[in-house]
Structures are given as C-alpha cells and as structure tokens.
C-alpha positions as CSV (number, residue, x, y, z in Angstrom):
1,M,7.1,-14.9,-28.6
2,S,3.8,-14.3,-26.9
3,K,5.2,-11.5,-24.7
4,R,6.2,-9.6,-27.8
5,E,2.9,-10.3,-29.4
6,V,0.9,-9.0,-26.4
7,A,3.2,-5.9,-26.1
8,G,2.6,-5.1,-29.8
9,M,-1.1,-5.6,-29.4
10,L,-1.3,-3.2,-26.5
11,L,0.7,-0.6,-28.4
12,K,-1.4,-1.1,-31.5
13,I,-4.8,-0.4,-29.8
14,K,-3.2,2.3,-27.6
15,A,-4.0,0.4,-24.4
16,V,-0.4,1.4,-23.5
17,I,0.7,5.0,-24.0
18,L,4.4,5.9,-23.6
19,R,4.9,9.6,-22.8
20,P,8.6,10.0,-21.7
21,D,8.5,13.8,-22.0
22,D,5.2,14.4,-20.2
23,Y,4.6,12.0,-17.2
24,F,1.2,10.7,-16.2
25,T,0.1,10.9,-12.6
26,F,-1.5,7.7,-11.1
27,A,-4.1,7.7,-8.4
28,S,-1.4,6.7,-6.0
29,G,0.4,9.9,-6.8
30,L,3.2,8.0,-8.6
31,K,4.4,9.9,-11.8
32,S,5.0,7.6,-14.8
33,P,6.0,7.9,-18.4
34,V,3.8,4.9,-19.1
35,Y,0.0,4.6,-18.9
36,C,-1.6,1.2,-19.3
37,D,-5.3,0.8,-19.7
38,N,-6.0,-2.9,-20.6
39,R,-9.7,-2.3,-20.3
40,L,-9.6,-1.1,-23.9
41,L,-9.1,-4.7,-24.9
42,I,-12.8,-5.4,-24.2
43,S,-13.7,-3.3,-27.3
44,Y,-11.5,-5.5,-29.6
45,P,-13.0,-8.9,-30.2
46,E,-10.0,-10.5,-31.9
47,E,-7.5,-9.2,-29.4
48,R,-9.5,-10.2,-26.3
49,K,-10.0,-13.6,-27.8
50,R,-6.2,-13.9,-28.2
51,I,-5.6,-12.8,-24.6
52,T,-8.1,-15.5,-23.5
53,Q,-6.2,-18.1,-25.6
54,L,-2.9,-17.1,-24.1
55,F,-4.3,-17.2,-20.5
56,S,-5.5,-20.7,-21.3
57,R,-2.1,-21.7,-22.6
58,V,-0.5,-20.5,-19.3
59,L,-2.8,-22.8,-17.3
60,K,-1.7,-25.8,-19.5
61,K,2.0,-24.9,-19.7
62,H,2.3,-24.6,-15.9
63,Q,-0.1,-27.5,-15.2
64,L,-2.3,-25.3,-13.0
65,S,-5.1,-27.4,-11.7
66,V,-8.1,-25.1,-11.3
67,D,-11.6,-25.4,-10.0
68,V,-12.7,-21.8,-10.1
69,I,-11.6,-18.7,-12.1
70,A,-11.6,-15.5,-10.0
71,G,-11.6,-11.9,-11.4
72,T,-10.4,-8.8,-9.6
73,A,-12.9,-5.9,-9.6
74,T,-13.4,-4.4,-11.9
75,A,-10.9,-4.7,-14.7
76,G,-10.2,-8.4,-14.2
77,I,-13.8,-9.4,-14.4
78,P,-14.4,-9.6,-18.2
79,F,-11.1,-11.5,-18.7
80,A,-11.9,-13.9,-16.0
81,A,-15.4,-14.5,-17.5
82,W,-13.9,-15.2,-21.0
83,L,-11.4,-17.6,-19.5
84,A,-14.0,-19.3,-17.3
85,E,-16.1,-19.8,-20.4
86,K,-13.2,-21.2,-22.4
87,E,-12.1,-23.6,-19.6
88,K,-15.7,-24.5,-18.7
89,K,-15.1,-23.5,-15.1
90,P,-17.2,-21.7,-12.5
91,M,-16.3,-18.0,-11.9
92,V,-16.3,-15.6,-9.0
93,Y,-15.2,-12.1,-8.6
94,V,-13.9,-10.3,-5.6
95,R,-15.1,-6.8,-4.7
96,A,-12.7,-4.0,-3.8
97,A,-14.7,-3.8,-0.5
98,A,-17.5,-5.7,1.0
99,K,-21.1,-4.6,0.1
100,E,-22.5,-2.2,2.7
101,H,-26.0,-3.6,2.1
102,G,-27.7,-6.9,1.8
103,T,-25.5,-9.9,2.7
104,G,-22.3,-7.8,2.8
105,K,-20.5,-10.1,0.4
106,L,-16.9,-9.5,-0.6
107,I,-16.9,-12.4,-3.1
108,E,-19.6,-12.7,-5.7
109,G,-20.4,-16.2,-7.0
110,Q,-20.0,-19.5,-5.3
111,L,-16.6,-20.5,-3.7
112,Q,-16.4,-23.6,-1.7
113,Q,-13.8,-24.7,0.9
114,G,-10.7,-26.3,-0.6
115,Q,-11.4,-25.3,-4.2
116,K,-8.3,-24.4,-6.3
117,V,-8.6,-20.9,-7.7
118,V,-6.6,-18.9,-10.3
119,V,-6.9,-15.1,-10.0
120,V,-7.2,-13.0,-13.2
121,E,-5.9,-9.4,-13.2
122,D,-5.5,-7.0,-16.1
123,L,-2.5,-5.1,-14.8
124,V,0.0,-5.4,-11.9
125,S,1.8,-2.3,-10.8
126,T,2.3,-2.4,-7.0
127,G,0.2,-5.6,-6.8
128,G,-2.2,-4.2,-4.2
129,S,-5.5,-5.2,-5.7
130,S,-4.3,-8.6,-6.8
131,L,-3.0,-9.5,-3.4
132,Q,-6.2,-8.2,-1.7
133,T,-8.1,-10.5,-4.0
134,I,-5.8,-13.4,-3.1
135,K,-6.2,-12.8,0.6
136,A,-10.0,-12.6,0.3
137,I,-10.1,-16.0,-1.5
138,R,-7.8,-17.6,1.1
139,D,-9.8,-16.1,3.9
140,N,-12.9,-17.8,2.4
141,G,-11.4,-21.2,2.1
142,G,-10.1,-21.1,-1.4
143,I,-6.6,-22.3,-2.5
144,V,-4.9,-19.8,-4.8
145,V,-2.7,-21.6,-7.3
146,G,-1.5,-18.5,-9.1
147,C,-2.3,-15.1,-10.5
148,L,-2.6,-14.4,-14.3
149,C,-2.2,-10.8,-15.6
150,I,-2.0,-9.2,-19.0
151,F,0.9,-6.9,-18.1
152,T,3.2,-6.1,-15.2
153,Y,5.5,-3.2,-14.6
154,G,7.8,-5.6,-12.7
155,F,8.3,-3.2,-9.8
156,P,10.6,-4.8,-7.1
157,A,8.0,-4.1,-4.4
158,A,5.3,-6.0,-6.3
159,E,7.7,-9.0,-6.9
160,K,8.6,-9.0,-3.2
161,A,4.9,-8.8,-2.2
162,F,3.9,-11.7,-4.4
163,K,6.8,-13.8,-3.1
164,E,5.9,-13.0,0.5
165,A,2.3,-14.0,-0.2
166,G,3.5,-17.3,-1.6
167,C,1.7,-16.7,-5.0
168,M,3.2,-17.1,-8.4
169,L,2.5,-14.3,-10.9
170,Y,2.1,-15.3,-14.6
171,P,2.2,-12.1,-16.8
172,L,1.5,-12.3,-20.6
173,S,3.8,-9.4,-21.1
174,D,6.1,-7.1,-19.1
175,F,7.7,-3.7,-19.0
176,P,11.1,-4.6,-20.6
177,T,9.4,-6.4,-23.6
178,L,7.0,-3.4,-24.1
179,V,9.9,-0.9,-24.2
180,K,11.9,-3.1,-26.6
181,V,8.9,-3.5,-29.0
182,A,8.1,0.2,-28.7
183,K,11.7,1.1,-29.7
184,E,11.8,-1.4,-32.6
185,T,8.6,-0.1,-34.0
186,G,9.6,3.5,-33.8
187,Y,7.0,4.3,-31.1
188,V,9.8,5.8,-29.0
189,T,13.4,6.8,-29.8
190,E,16.3,5.0,-28.3
191,E,16.9,8.0,-26.0
192,Q,13.3,8.0,-24.8
193,A,13.4,4.2,-24.3
194,A,16.5,4.7,-22.0
195,T,14.7,7.3,-20.0
196,I,11.7,5.0,-19.5
197,K,13.8,2.1,-18.5
198,Q,15.7,4.3,-16.0
199,W,12.3,5.4,-14.5
200,N,11.3,1.7,-14.1
201,K,14.5,0.9,-12.2
202,K,13.9,3.7,-9.7
203,S,10.3,3.0,-9.2
204,P,9.0,1.2,-6.0
C-alpha cells in the first residue's frame, strides 16, 4: 500500500510531472516524459514526516542494523537528517566532489571504521550519485547495509549497477506504481500511460 500512497503523494504535490506529449530533457541528455523533483517534499511538513516514517519502517521491516545515516548531496541530505533524528542516529553526508579547500573532505560528519551505514537518496534514475556515495563510504571504512530512496525509475542499468555493487536498493515507490496511480486518478489517459511505460522499457 505504501508504494501507492507515496506515488499519490508525489502526484498530489506535483513532485512528479507526467508529460507524455512533450518530453523533458535531463542534464544527462536523456529525454523523458516524466520529471521527478522530490525536493519539493521539503516544503510539505505532513508529507515529509510520512516519508520519514516510511523510511523508518523499511529499516525495521528488513532488520537493517544501522550505526549511521548517510545522505547524498544535495537532495538526500534533508531526508537523511529527518531519519537520523527519528532513529536517534549520527548522520553524515557525502559531497558530489571533495572540497577544494580546507581539509578536502568528501564526507562531512564523523564516520568511523566498521560502522554500518544506510544511504538515503531522494531519486534513483541511473544510480550514479547513489553508487558514488556508497563507494565513498566504503573507501572510508564504512559498511553500507543498503540504500533507501523515495522513488526509482527502475532502469535495468541501475538495477544491474546496484547488483554489481552488492548493495540492496529499497525504494518507497517506483515507476510502474506511479503510472498505475496516475492512470487511475485521471492524471493521464490509458493511451498516454502506455506511451510512458513503453519509454521506460526502452530506457537505459
């Protein structure tokens, strides 16, 4: 039920926009009929509280023993902070690149050798930023027990990359659920939903 709930939430606050007749262009150059900006959730207290509760539920459901909560820069940071607060755990965040001044840190906060870490990400498309974060934590002695995200496109390339990295991905919602809810609520027509699903199958 939570996958449908989260999909409905994202559609309601327009964190996800479906535009099957006028594709968006991502920074990578990929053209998509779906644009997802989960950062909008930070402006909605009840919705962000619910996301935090669901992340906490995932930790308990999968019995993930965690010492530290890690956020990906920058969109994963607020969600990691709220989850760390709820779980009463230390938090770190991983920069996209090491600082070019001062101590040149890549990881902000305190991470000790052997600590079990769960990574928090807002969105997984190709999985690049999440996997970069996972590598940085491992390189600094942390043990990554999994990666939580609000939404995943479910691209085969990302699923393969996570598998090769030996890291489980735990999404709160996913692409098929989003399209189904969008169709049921009249956000898109059945024909438009079919077009969007076909795009997802052909994507990397």
